[in-house]
C-alpha positions in Angstrom: -0.4 -0.2 0.4 1.6 3.4 -0.8 2.6 5.8 1.5 1.0 9.2 1.9 4.0 10.6 0.6 3.8 8.9 -2.5 4.6 10.7 -6.0 3.0 10.0 -9.0 1.4 6.8 -8.2 1.0 4.0 -10.9 -3.0 4.7 -10.6 -3.1 8.8 -10.3 -5.5 10.2 -8.0 -7.6 13.0 -8.4 -6.2 16.5 -8.4 -7.2 18.8 -5.4 -7.2 21.2 -8.0 -10.5 21.8 -10.1 -9.9 21.0 -13.7 -9.3 24.2 -15.6 -9.5 25.2 -18.9 -6.0 24.1 -20.9 -4.4 27.9 -21.6 -3.7 26.6 -24.9 -5.8 24.4 -27.0 -3.5 23.3 -29.3 -4.2 19.4 -29.0 -6.1 18.7 -32.6 -3.6 17.0 -35.3 -4.5 20.1 -37.4 -3.2 22.9 -35.0 -0.1 20.1 -34.7 0.3 19.8 -38.9 -0.4 24.1 -39.2 2.6 24.3 -36.6 4.7 22.0 -38.3 4.4 23.4 -41.5 4.8 27.1 -40.0 8.2 25.8 -38.4 9.5 24.4 -41.7 8.6 27.5 -43.8 10.4 29.3 -41.2 13.6 27.4 -41.6 13.7 27.4 -44.7 13.3 31.2 -45.1 15.9 31.3 -42.2 18.5 29.4 -44.1 18.0 31.6 -47.5 18.3 35.1 -45.5 21.4 34.2 -43.3 23.6 31.8 -45.4 22.4 29.7 -48.3 25.8 27.5 -48.4 25.3 26.9 -44.4 26.9 23.0 -44.1 25.5 22.8 -40.4 22.5 21.3 -39.7 19.4 23.6 -38.4 18.4 23.7 -34.7 15.1 22.7 -35.6 14.3 20.8 -38.9 11.8 18.1 -39.7 14.9 15.7 -40.8 17.1 16.3 -37.4 14.4 17.1 -34.7 10.5 16.4 -35.7 11.3 12.9 -37.2 13.7 11.7 -34.4 12.6 9.2 -31.8 13.4 11.3 -29.0 10.8 11.8 -26.6 11.7 15.3 -25.7 11.6 16.8 -28.5 9.5 15.5 -31.0 5.6 16.3 -30.8 3.3 14.5 -29.4 -0.5 15.0 -30.4 -2.2 13.1 -27.4 0.1 14.6 -24.9 -2.4 16.1 -22.3 -0.4 19.4 -22.0 -0.4 20.7 -25.3 0.8 24.3 -24.5 3.7 23.0 -23.0 4.7 21.3 -26.7 3.3 23.8 -29.0 3.3 27.8 -28.4 0.1 29.3 -28.2 0.5 31.2 -31.5 1.8 29.1 -34.4 4.9 31.4 -35.7 4.3 32.9 -39.3 7.0 32.2 -42.7 8.5 35.5 -41.6 9.4 34.8 -37.5 12.3 32.4 -37.3 12.7 29.9 -34.3 15.3 27.4 -34.6 14.6 25.8 -31.6 12.1 23.6 -30.3 9.5 24.7 -27.8 10.1 22.3 -25.2 13.3 23.8 -25.0 13.3 27.3 -25.8 10.1 28.9 -25.7 9.0 30.9 -29.2 8.2 34.3 -28.4 8.4 37.3 -30.8 6.6 39.9 -28.9 9.5 43.0 -28.6 8.1 44.1 -25.2 8.7 41.2 -23.4 12.6 42.4 -23.6 14.1 44.3 -21.0 17.5 45.6 -20.7 19.9 44.5 -17.3 21.5 47.5 -16.0 21.9 49.5 -12.8 19.9 52.7 -13.4 21.9 55.3 -10.9 18.8 57.6 -10.9 17.6 55.5 -8.3 19.5 54.3 -4.8 20.3 51.2 -4.8 18.3 48.5 -3.4 19.5 47.4 0.2 18.3 44.2 1.2 15.6 44.0 3.8 14.7 41.1 5.7 10.7 41.5 5.4 9.1 39.6 8.7 5.8 37.7 8.6 3.5 37.8 10.8 4.9 36.3 15.0 2.3 33.0 14.4 4.5 31.9 11.5 7.2 32.1 13.1 5.4 30.4 16.1 4.3 27.3 13.7 7.6 27.3 12.5 9.7 26.7 15.5 7.1 24.9 17.3 7.5 22.6 14.1 10.9 21.9 14.1 10.3 21.2 18.3 8.2 18.7 17.8 10.0 17.4 14.9 13.3 17.2 17.3 11.2 15.6 20.8 9.2 13.2 18.2 12.9 12.2 16.3 15.1 11.6 19.4 12.3 9.6 21.4 11.8 7.3 18.0 15.4 7.1 18.1 15.3 6.3 22.0 13.2 3.8 21.7 14.3 2.2 18.6 17.8 1.7 19.7 15.6 -0.8 22.4 13.5 -2.7 20.7 14.2 -2.1 17.2 17.9 -2.8 16.6 17.7 -4.0 13.3 16.2 -0.3 11.4 19.0 1.0 14.0 22.3 -0.9 13.5 24.0 1.7 10.8 23.6 4.1 14.3 24.7 1.9 17.0 28.5 -0.7 17.3 28.3 -3.4 15.6 30.4 -7.0 15.2 33.2 -4.8 16.9 32.8 -1.8 14.4 31.9 1.9 15.8 28.9 4.0 13.5 30.1 6.0 11.2 27.5 8.4 11.7 25.9 9.5 15.0 22.3 9.7 15.7 22.7 13.3 16.2 25.1 13.8 12.8 22.4 12.4 10.9 19.0 13.6 12.5 18.4 15.9 10.0 18.9 13.7 7.2 16.7 11.0 8.8 14.0 12.9 10.0 13.5 15.6 7.8 15.1 15.4 4.4 13.9 11.7 3.8 10.5 12.6 5.0 10.2 14.7 2.0 13.2 12.7 -0.4 10.7 12.5 -3.0 10.8 16.9 -3.3 15.0 16.5 -4.0 16.8 14.6 -6.7 14.0 14.4 -9.0 15.7 12.3 -11.7 14.6 13.9 -15.7 15.3 12.7 -18.9 16.5 15.3 -21.7 17.3 18.9 -22.1 16.9 20.8 -18.8 15.3 24.0 -21.1 12.1 25.4 -20.9 10.3 21.8 -20.1 11.9 18.7 -18.8 10.6 15.4 -18.8 10.4 13.6 -15.2 10.5 10.2 -14.4 7.5 8.9 -12.1 8.1 7.5 -9.0 6.2 6.2 -5.9 8.1 5.2 -2.2 6.0 2.5 -0.7 8.2 3.1 2.5 8.1 6.9 3.1 11.0 7.5 1.0 13.4 4.8 2.0 13.3 3.6 -1.4 11.9 5.2 -4.7 9.9 2.9 -7.2 10.1 4.1 -10.7 6.9 3.0 -12.5 8.5 3.8 -16.3 6.2 6.7 -17.2 7.0 9.9 -18.3 5.6 13.6 -17.2 6.4 16.8 -19.1 6.6 19.7 -16.7 7.5 23.2 -17.0 11.4 23.6 -16.0 11.8 26.6 -13.1 14.1 25.5 -11.2 17.4 24.4 -13.5 20.6 26.9 -13.7 20.4 26.9 -17.4 20.0 31.2 -17.6 20.5 32.0 -20.8 19.2 28.1 -21.9 22.8 27.7 -23.8 22.4 23.7 -22.9 20.6 22.6 -25.8 20.2 19.5 -28.0 20.4 20.8 -31.2 22.3 24.1 -33.0 25.3 25.8 -33.4 26.4 24.3 -29.4 25.6 21.1 -30.2 27.4 20.9 -33.5 30.5 22.3 -32.0 30.7 20.0 -29.3 30.2 16.7 -32.0 32.7 18.1 -33.9 34.8 18.6 -30.8 34.8 15.0 -29.6 35.8 13.8 -33.2 38.4 15.7 -32.8 40.0 15.3 -29.3 38.0 12.6 -27.8 35.8 12.9 -24.4 38.3 13.3 -22.4 42.2 14.9 -21.9 43.1 12.2 -19.6 45.5 14.3 -17.8 46.1 17.3 -15.4 46.5 20.6 -16.8 50.8 20.5 -15.2 51.1 17.5 -17.0 49.6 15.9 -20.5 45.9 17.3 -20.0 46.4 20.8 -21.2 45.4 21.3 -24.9 44.7 24.5 -27.7 41.3 24.5 -26.5 42.1 25.0 -22.5 44.4 28.0 -24.2 42.1 29.3 -26.7 39.1 29.5 -23.7 41.9 31.0 -21.0 42.5 33.8 -23.8 38.8 34.4 -24.7 37.7 34.5 -21.3 40.0 36.9 -20.4 38.8 39.3 -23.6 35.5 38.7 -22.0 36.2 39.9 -18.8 38.3 42.8 -19.9 41.5 41.1 -18.0 45.1 40.5 -18.7 44.9 36.9 -18.0 42.4 33.7 -17.1 43.0 30.5 -15.7 40.1 27.7 -15.6 38.9 24.7 -13.7 37.3 21.6 -14.2 34.5 22.0 -11.4 33.0 25.1 -9.9 33.3 24.1 -6.1 36.9 23.2 -6.8 37.7 27.0 -8.3 37.0 28.3 -5.2 38.5 25.6 -2.8 41.6 25.3 -4.3 42.9 28.7 -5.6 41.5 30.8 -2.5 44.3 29.0 -0.6 46.7 30.4 -3.5 45.8 34.1 -2.7 46.6 34.3 0.9 48.3 32.1 4.2 49.6 32.5 7.7 50.0 36.6 8.6 47.3 37.4 5.9 43.6 38.8 7.0 40.2 37.6 5.0 37.2 39.3 5.5 34.1 37.4 4.2 30.5 38.0 3.8 28.6 36.0 6.5 26.5 34.7 3.2 29.4 33.6 1.3 29.0 30.3 -0.4 30.5 27.0 1.3 32.9 26.5 -1.6 34.5 29.9 -0.5 34.6 28.8 3.5 36.1 25.6 2.6 39.0 27.6 0.4 39.4 29.9 3.4 39.8 27.2 5.8 42.3 25.9 4.5 43.9 28.9 3.6 45.3 29.0 7.3 44.8 33.1 7.1 43.1 34.9 10.1 39.6 35.3 8.8 36.4 38.1 9.9 32.8 38.2 8.9 31.1 41.1 8.2 27.2 41.5 8.2 25.4 40.6 4.9 26.3 42.8 1.9 26.3 45.5 5.0 28.6 48.4 4.0 29.0 49.8 7.2 29.9 46.6 8.5 32.5 46.5 6.3 33.7 49.5 6.7 33.6 49.9 11.2 35.3 45.5 10.6 37.8 47.6 8.0 38.5 50.5 10.6 39.4 48.0 13.4 41.1 45.1 11.4 43.9 47.7 9.7 44.1 49.9 13.4 44.8 46.4 15.2 46.7 44.3 13.0 47.5 40.3 13.8 46.6 39.7 17.0 49.5 39.5 19.7 51.7 41.0 17.9 50.1 43.7 16.4 52.0 43.9 13.1 50.6 45.1 10.0 48.9 42.4 7.6 50.8 41.1 5.1 47.4 41.5 2.9 43.6 42.1 3.1 41.6 39.7 0.7 37.5 40.7 1.0 35.6 38.2 -0.3 31.8 38.6 -1.3 29.7 37.5 -4.0 28.5 39.2 -7.3 25.1 37.4 -6.8 24.4 35.5 -3.6 22.7 31.9 -4.5 20.3 31.7 -1.7 19.1 35.6 -1.0 19.0 36.5 -4.6 20.7 39.6 -3.5 23.3 41.6 -5.7 26.5 43.0 -4.3 26.7 46.7 -3.6 29.4 46.7 -5.9 30.0 50.7 -6.7 29.9 51.3 -2.4 32.8 48.3 -2.1 34.9 49.8 -4.9 35.1 52.9 -3.0 36.0 51.2 0.1 38.8 49.3 -2.1 40.3 52.7 -3.3 40.1 54.3 0.6 41.7 51.0 2.8 43.6 50.0 -0.2 42.3 45.7 0.4 41.9 43.3 -2.2 38.5 42.5 -3.6 37.6 38.8 -5.2 34.7 38.2 -6.3 32.2 34.8 -7.2 30.3 35.5 -10.2 28.9 32.3 -10.2 25.4 33.4 -10.5 26.0 36.6 -12.1 28.1 36.0 -15.0 26.2 35.7 -18.5 22.8 36.6 -16.8 23.7 40.4 -15.2 24.7 43.1 -17.4 23.6 44.3 -21.0 26.6 42.6 -22.3 26.3 39.5 -20.2 30.0 40.1 -18.3 27.9 40.2 -14.7 27.7 42.9 -12.1 30.9 44.5 -13.8 28.7 45.0 -16.6 25.8 46.0 -14.4 26.8 48.6 -12.4 29.1 49.8 -15.1 32.2 49.6 -12.9 36.2 49.0 -14.8 36.9 45.4 -14.3 40.2 46.3 -13.7 39.2 47.8 -10.6 38.1 44.3 -9.0 41.4 42.2 -8.4 40.1 38.4 -9.0 36.9 37.9 -10.7 35.6 34.2 -10.1 33.0 32.6 -12.1 31.6 29.1 -13.0 30.2 28.0 -16.4 27.7 25.9 -15.5 24.7 28.8 -14.6 25.0 31.2 -17.8 27.1 29.3 -20.1 24.9 25.3 -20.0 28.5 23.9 -19.1 30.9 22.7 -16.6 33.4 23.9 -14.2 34.7 27.7 -13.3 37.6 29.9 -14.0 39.7 32.6 -11.7 40.8 36.1 -13.9 43.2 38.7 -13.3 46.4 39.9 -13.9 49.1 37.9 -15.6 51.4 37.9 -12.6 48.9 37.0 -10.3 47.2 33.9 -12.8 50.7 32.5 -13.6 51.5 32.4 -9.8 47.8 30.0 -9.3 49.2 27.8 -12.2 51.3 26.5 -9.8 50.0 27.3 -6.2 46.5 26.0 -6.4 45.5 22.6 -6.2 44.0 22.1 -9.4 46.2 22.5 -11.5 48.7 19.6 -10.3 46.1 17.6 -8.9 42.5 18.1 -10.9 41.8 16.6 -14.4 41.6 19.2 -17.0 38.4 20.1 -18.3 37.1 17.7 -21.2 37.4 19.0 -24.7 33.4 19.0 -25.3 32.7 21.0 -22.4 35.2 23.7 -23.0 34.3 24.0 -26.4 30.6 24.7 -25.0 32.1 27.4 -23.0 33.9 28.9 -26.4 31.0 29.0 -28.1 28.3 30.0 -25.8 30.9 33.1 -24.5 31.6 33.7 -28.2 27.9 33.9 -28.9 27.7 36.4 -26.3 30.2 38.5 -27.2 29.8 38.4 -31.3 32.8 37.7 -33.5 34.2 40.4 -35.1 34.7 38.9 -39.2 38.0 38.9 -40.7 38.4 41.6 -43.2 38.9 40.7 -46.6 42.4 41.4 -48.5 42.2 44.2 -51.1 44.5 45.0 -54.0 46.0 47.7 -51.5 46.4 45.1 -48.9 47.7 42.1 -50.6 49.8 41.4 -47.4 47.6 42.5 -44.4 49.3 42.6 -40.9 48.6 40.4 -38.0 46.3 43.2 -36.5 44.3 44.0 -39.7 43.6 40.1 -39.9 42.4 39.8 -36.3 40.2 42.8 -35.2 37.9 43.9 -37.9 37.8 47.8 -38.6 34.9 49.1 -36.1 32.1 50.4 -38.1 29.6 51.2 -34.9 30.8 52.6 -31.4 27.6 50.1 -30.2 28.2 47.3 -31.5 32.2 46.2 -32.0 34.0 46.8 -29.2 34.3 43.5 -26.5 33.8 41.4 -29.6 35.7 37.9 -29.9 38.2 38.6 -32.6 38.0 35.6 -34.9 41.5 34.2 -34.7 40.2 33.2 -31.0 38.1 30.4 -32.1 39.2 27.2 -33.8 39.1 27.3 -37.7 36.7 23.9 -37.0 34.6 26.0 -35.2 31.6 27.4 -37.5 28.5 29.2 -36.0 25.8 30.7 -37.7 25.5 34.4 -38.3 23.0 35.1 -35.8 25.1 33.7 -33.3 28.6 35.2 -34.5 27.1 39.0 -34.7 25.7 38.5 -31.0 22.3 39.0 -32.1 20.7 35.8 -30.6 22.3 35.8 -27.5 21.2 39.9 -26.7 17.7 38.6 -27.6 18.2 35.6 -24.7 19.6 38.2 -22.2 17.0 40.9 -23.1 14.0 38.0 -22.2 15.9 36.7 -18.8 16.0 40.4 -17.6 12.5 40.7 -18.8 11.6 36.9 -16.8 13.2 37.7 -13.9 12.0 41.1 -12.8 8.1 40.1 -14.0 8.5 37.0 -11.6 9.9 39.5 -8.7 7.8 41.9 -8.6 4.2 39.8 -10.0 4.9 37.7 -6.5 5.4 40.9 -4.6 2.3 42.1 -6.2 0.5 38.6 -5.1 1.6 39.1 -1.4 4.4 37.0 -1.0 7.6 37.8 0.9 10.4 37.6 -1.6 14.0 38.5 -1.3 16.6 38.9 -3.7 17.1 41.9 -6.3 14.9 42.4 -8.6 16.8 41.9 -11.8 18.3 38.3 -10.3 17.7 35.4 -11.9 17.2 33.6 -8.4 13.8 34.5 -7.2 13.8 33.3 -2.9 9.7 33.2 -2.8 10.0 32.3 1.6 7.7 29.7 2.6 9.0 29.5 6.8 7.6 26.3 7.6 9.3 22.9 6.9 6.1 21.1 6.8 4.5 23.0 3.8 8.1 22.8 2.1 7.3 19.6 0.5 3.0 20.6 0.1 4.4 23.5 -2.2 6.5 21.3 -4.3 4.1 18.4 -4.5 1.0 20.7 -5.1 3.1 22.7 -8.4 3.6 19.2 -9.3 0.0 17.7 -9.0 -1.1 21.3 -10.9 -2.8 20.5 -14.7 0.4 22.2 -15.8 2.8 20.4 -13.8 5.6 23.0 -12.8 8.9 21.5 -11.2 10.7 23.7 -8.4 13.1 23.0 -5.8 12.9 24.0 -2.2 16.0 24.9 0.3 15.7 24.9 4.4 18.1 24.1 7.2 21.2 24.0 6.8 21.5 25.7 3.6 19.7 28.5 5.4 18.6 29.5 8.6 15.6 27.4 10.7 12.6 29.9 10.1 13.6 31.0 6.6 12.5 27.5 4.8 12.1 29.0 0.8 11.5 27.7 -2.6 14.0 28.9 -5.1 12.9 29.6 -8.7 15.0 30.5 -11.4 13.6 31.9 -14.5 15.3 31.9 -17.4 15.7 33.0 -21.3 13.9 30.2 -22.5 10.4 30.8 -20.8 7.9 33.1 -22.3 5.8 35.2 -20.6 2.7 32.9 -20.6 5.5 31.0 -18.8 5.6 33.1 -16.0 1.9 33.8 -16.2 1.3 29.7 -15.3 4.0 30.0 -12.5 2.4 33.3 -11.1 -0.9 32.0 -10.8 0.0 28.8 -9.8 1.6 30.6 -7.0 -1.1 32.4 -6.5 -3.3 29.5 -5.8 -1.1 27.3 -3.8 0.1 30.1 -1.7 -3.7 30.9 -0.8 -4.2 27.1 0.8 -0.6 27.0 2.1 -1.4 30.6 3.9 2.1 32.1 2.4 0.7 35.4 1.5 2.3 37.8 4.1 4.1 40.6 1.9 3.9 44.2 3.0 3.6 45.3 -0.7 0.4 46.6 -1.9 -1.5 44.0 -3.3 -3.0 43.0 -7.1 -5.1 40.2 -8.2 -3.4 37.9 -10.5 -5.2 38.9 -13.7 -4.0 42.6 -13.4 -0.5 41.2 -12.3 -0.3 39.3 -15.8 -2.4 42.4 -17.9 -0.2 44.6 -16.6 3.4 43.2 -16.4 5.1 45.4 -19.0 4.5 48.1 -16.8 5.8 45.9 -13.6 8.6 45.2 -15.1 9.5 48.8 -16.1 8.7 50.3 -13.0 11.4 48.6 -10.9 
């Protein structure tokens, strides 16, 4: 008999929601045929317009995607949620969409675009903590109290009367337990009860939608049984911000070509035999992209912080860290051996007060001056969705002469009018930042990370960091994805054709094309930085497609953030952040929210976060919109949150409240009001 925790049982039970009319009535065979015909006409027009001699396979064609056996991209006329498969309005022959609607939503309305940049006519949005009513805090603490009481009672009696279920927590056969009951209390008593909400296996591309593998548990999530079925759901939980992680298109074509040329692995470390020309080209491209002298790549984002920070500071140095910095930075700081001081989250007054204290007092006991002071912050905080107050922290840097390290794991690619992260968003010169760190798993649809800065610094880190001699080099296919994604954001400067007067062009003229527009060409990647075998579609080479994606992402982020606030929810973070934390507070509501969102007529996949990733009382759902979502997708998410949030008593915000219909109708006004 399946338990009450069952997720997607073989015989689905009636939904708690009333059956509503689908937002898109595209389930008939006529609509599907017209959609396919429009796509075919649009692609034919695109191939003729862009490059009639283009040899690469289009991202979406009847031969490559519609007739494929892949269930992730093929249109299914019997799909109950056809609005997730087909667009609301089939495209005309003049509208060119080169991706399946399931991976990247078709939206040609230019009104649903926005530029990500800081408005200096308005004050910086300081992170404020909005508190819920007292009864919410009381119910939250009581929930944890009851959890602890009943959990420890069960452990106490279970070890005495049901020893077979607690052998892993008790000494047996002369071996001590690997985990004590106290250390494993939360995984056993909290996380296991909601394991169906974590680690949901999917198949296919993590794009606008995902196919989740149906499963259920007959024993309260001790085991999960897969039914063999699949459910297509709207994906609002992945880090695929610019939707570069696709199964077709120039990205996938380049990755396939790299595997044929380089194989699937470098089979070595960067300091041994694992470095190849792709790594060298990528590092040069990253430095050009960020505006720094040099860059260094690492095969894992977490290891980028944990292995490079010890090479920046040591004994006699001081590291000042934001209290909400990521665990990877905390691990690196501990391994460095430097003294550590913490300042309040994004609080520049707290930082300045701490700087005055540590500079005046010097090192403990001896009071000697510090060898160096390194301030470490995040550009965009992954749990709070807040942006660093970069203009103010740069002012403090110039005043107190400390080194600045910024982690741009979530901000690079997703913030700024050119996708260069927080420096681009605030229009701050990259040279004012000593160390820029970022990852490729969010904005670039790949894996790994990078460190960028001055050439002497990077050369030293190649030897001092643990990743150089010990970590496996990034695989060629992954680094190729990074190069293609970054080049498409920058745009590739065309190589000028030689004329009669310049039969032997100079090296400079062959790398950088003449500037035709002051707004278009600065920052473009020289064609020589890309491998000669890497061919990009014209819309990628000129950067136009990436610009559209960045503007769509900026619109979706602002719309979702402001829309939730207008509906009465407590939402943390900055309006331009692709991370939108929606506060739930009570731990018992976290799994309910996930299951109710997944049980809707249009299923929605969300991610919830609680202790120890957050504090006890601030459990939340972390929504991650992307450029692949359309305005109608955000409408669906807002309507679902409005309905589920009303049932779970989650609307405790102090903002002026609007109805859901008014929010959807005035979306453009909301976006441009922040």
